[in-house]
C-alpha positions as CSV (number, residue, x, y, z in Angstrom):
1,M,-44.5,-77.6,-6.0
2,P,-43.2,-74.8,-8.2
3,K,-43.9,-75.0,-11.9
4,R,-40.8,-75.0,-14.1
5,F,-40.7,-73.0,-17.4
6,T,-38.2,-73.2,-20.2
7,L,-37.5,-70.1,-22.2
8,E,-35.8,-69.9,-25.5
9,L,-33.9,-66.7,-26.4
10,D,-32.1,-65.7,-29.6
11,L,-29.1,-63.6,-28.6
12,P,-26.4,-62.1,-30.8
13,D,-23.2,-64.3,-30.6
14,E,-21.1,-61.5,-29.2
15,L,-23.5,-61.2,-26.2
16,A,-24.0,-64.9,-25.7
17,A,-20.2,-65.4,-25.7
18,H,-20.0,-63.4,-22.4
19,L,-22.9,-65.1,-20.6
20,R,-23.0,-68.5,-18.8
21,E,-26.3,-70.3,-19.0
22,E,-26.8,-70.1,-15.2
23,E,-26.1,-66.4,-15.2
24,L,-28.6,-65.8,-18.0
25,A,-31.3,-67.8,-16.3
26,G,-30.7,-65.8,-13.0
27,K,-30.9,-62.5,-14.8
28,A,-34.1,-63.5,-16.7
29,K,-35.7,-64.6,-13.5
30,E,-34.7,-61.4,-11.7
31,A,-36.0,-59.2,-14.5
32,L,-39.3,-61.1,-14.6
33,V,-39.8,-60.8,-10.8
34,M,-38.9,-57.0,-10.9
35,E,-41.4,-56.5,-13.7
36,L,-44.1,-58.3,-11.8
37,L,-43.4,-56.1,-8.7
38,R,-43.6,-53.0,-10.9
39,E,-47.0,-54.2,-12.1
40,H,-48.2,-55.0,-8.5
41,R,-48.7,-58.6,-9.5
42,L,-46.3,-59.8,-6.8
43,S,-45.6,-58.7,-3.2
44,Q,-42.2,-57.7,-2.0
45,G,-42.2,-60.7,0.4
46,K,-43.1,-63.1,-2.4
47,A,-40.5,-61.6,-4.7
48,A,-37.8,-62.1,-2.1
49,E,-39.0,-65.7,-1.6
50,V,-39.0,-66.4,-5.4
51,L,-35.4,-65.0,-5.7
52,G,-34.2,-66.8,-2.6
53,I,-33.1,-63.7,-0.8
54,R,-34.0,-61.8,2.4
55,R,-36.6,-59.0,2.0
56,D,-34.1,-56.3,3.1
57,D,-31.7,-57.6,0.3
58,L,-34.6,-57.0,-2.2
59,F,-34.6,-53.2,-1.8
60,P,-31.2,-52.5,-3.5
61,L,-32.2,-54.9,-6.3
62,M,-35.5,-53.0,-6.7
63,T,-33.5,-49.7,-6.8
64,R,-31.1,-51.1,-9.4
65,H,-34.1,-52.1,-11.6
66,Q,-35.8,-48.8,-10.9
67,V,-38.8,-50.3,-9.1
68,S,-40.2,-48.1,-6.4
69,V,-39.7,-49.5,-2.9
70,V,-42.5,-47.4,-1.6
71,D,-45.3,-47.3,-4.2
72,L,-48.4,-45.5,-2.8
73,S,-51.2,-43.9,-4.7
74,P,-51.7,-40.2,-3.9
75,E,-54.7,-41.1,-1.6
76,E,-52.6,-43.7,0.2
77,L,-49.8,-41.3,0.7
78,R,-52.1,-38.6,2.0
79,S,-53.6,-41.1,4.4
80,E,-50.1,-42.1,5.6
81,L,-49.0,-38.5,6.1
82,D,-52.2,-37.7,8.0
83,E,-51.4,-40.4,10.6
84,P,-49.6,-39.2,13.7
85,F,-46.1,-40.6,14.2
86,P,-45.9,-43.3,16.9
87,G,-45.0,-41.8,20.2
88,S,-46.2,-38.3,19.2
């Protein structure tokens, strides 16, 4: 069973006036998931699951939050580039 957290935020009145509570909760959850992805603390599959979206819908969201879709170390990238293409 998922654990529920309650966050309390202080926002300027002019900002709060333009946000519905549900919208704010969704944006906060999305931002947290994107940061956990950036930190490699969450897989792309799990991120999509937590956000309730398909994995291929996650990629545009990652781009919007400037989270690399492909995030390989230099060694991993070299290894991938050294592999022959399938069918070659």
